[in-house]
C-alpha positions, 0 to 999 in steps of 0.5 A: 500500499503507497503512502496516500492510500495508507493515509486514507485507509488511517483516515477511514479508521478514524471517521469509523471511530469517532462515529462510534464515539458519536454513537455512544448513549451514555453520553448525552447531547449536551455534553458535545454541545459543550464540547462544540462551544469551546472558543478553539472551535469558533477561532478555527471555524473558517479554517475548517470549512475550507478544510471539509472542502479540501478533503471532499475534494482529494477523497473524490479525486482518489476516488475516481482515480480507483474507479478508472483503475478498476476499469483498467484492470478489469478490461486487461483481466478479461483480455489476459484470461481469454488468451491463457497464454501467461498465468503469471501476467494473469495473477499479477493483473488479478493482484492490481485489480483487488488493490484498486478494488480495495482503494475504490472502497477506502476511498468511497467510504471515507467520502461517504463517512466524511459526509456522514461525520458532518451531518451527525455532528450538526445534527448532534447540535441541533438536538442539544439545543432542542432539548435546552430548548424543551427543558426551558419550556418545561419549566415555564409551562411548570411555572405557568401551571402553578401560577394558574393553580394559584390563581384559582385558589385564590379566586375560589377563597374570594369567592367563598368569602364574598359568599358567607360575608355578603350580609355582614357587608350589607349590614356594615354598609347600611350602618355606616349609611345611617352614621353618615346621615346622622353625622350630615344633620349634625353639621347642618345644625351646627352650621345653622348655629354658626350662620345665626351667631355670624349673623349676630355678630354682624349686626353687633358690630353694625350697631357698635358702628353706630353708636360709635358714630354718634359719640364722635359726633357728640363729642365733636359738638362738645368740644366745639361748644366748650371752645366757643365758651372759652372764647366768650370767657376771654371777650368778657374778661378782656371788657373789664377795667384793669383795677376791678380785676387786680381787686378781684384777683386773690393776694398772695 
C-alpha cells in the first residue's frame, strides 16, 4: 500500500472511530454541545470549512482514480484470461485489480463517512439545542401551571369569602350609611348655629359702629361748645377794667 492510500485508510479508521464515539448512548448531546462550544472551534471555524472542502475534493479525486484503475484492470483481466498464455501475468493483473478495488472501497467509504460525520455533528448540535429549549419550555409550563393553580385557589377563596360575608357587609354598609346621615344632620345643625351667631355678630358690629359714630359726633359738638365758651370768657374778661381785675384777683 502506498503512502497516500495508507493515509486514506487511516483517515477512514479515524472516521469510523469518531462515528462510534458519537453514537455512544451514555454521552448525552448536551455534553457534545459543550465540547463543540469551546472557543478553539470558533477560532478555527474558517479554516475548518476550507479543510472540509479540501478533503472532499481529494477523496473525490482518489475515488475517481480508483474507479479508473478498476475499469483498466478489469478489461485487462478479461483479455489475458481469454488468451490463457501467461498465467503469471494473469495473477499480476488480478493482484492489481484487487488493490484498485480495495482503494475504491477505501476512498468511497472515506468520502461517505466524511459526509456522514459532518451531518452527525450538526444533528447532535441541533438535538442538544432542542433538548435545552424543551427543558426551558417545560420549566416555564410548570411555572405557568403553578401560577394558574394559585390564582384559581385564590379565586375560590374570594368567592367563598364574598358568599359568606355578603350579608355582614350589607349590614355594615347600612350602619355606616345611617351614621353618615346622622353626622350630616349634626353638621347641618351646627352650620345653622354658626350662621346665626355670625349674623348676630355682624349686627352687633353694625350697632357698635353706629354708636361710635354718634359718640364721635357728640364729642365733636361738646368740644365745639367748650371752645365757644372759652372764647366768650376771654372776650368778657378783656372788657373789664384792669383795677377791678386786680381786686378780684386773690392776694398771695
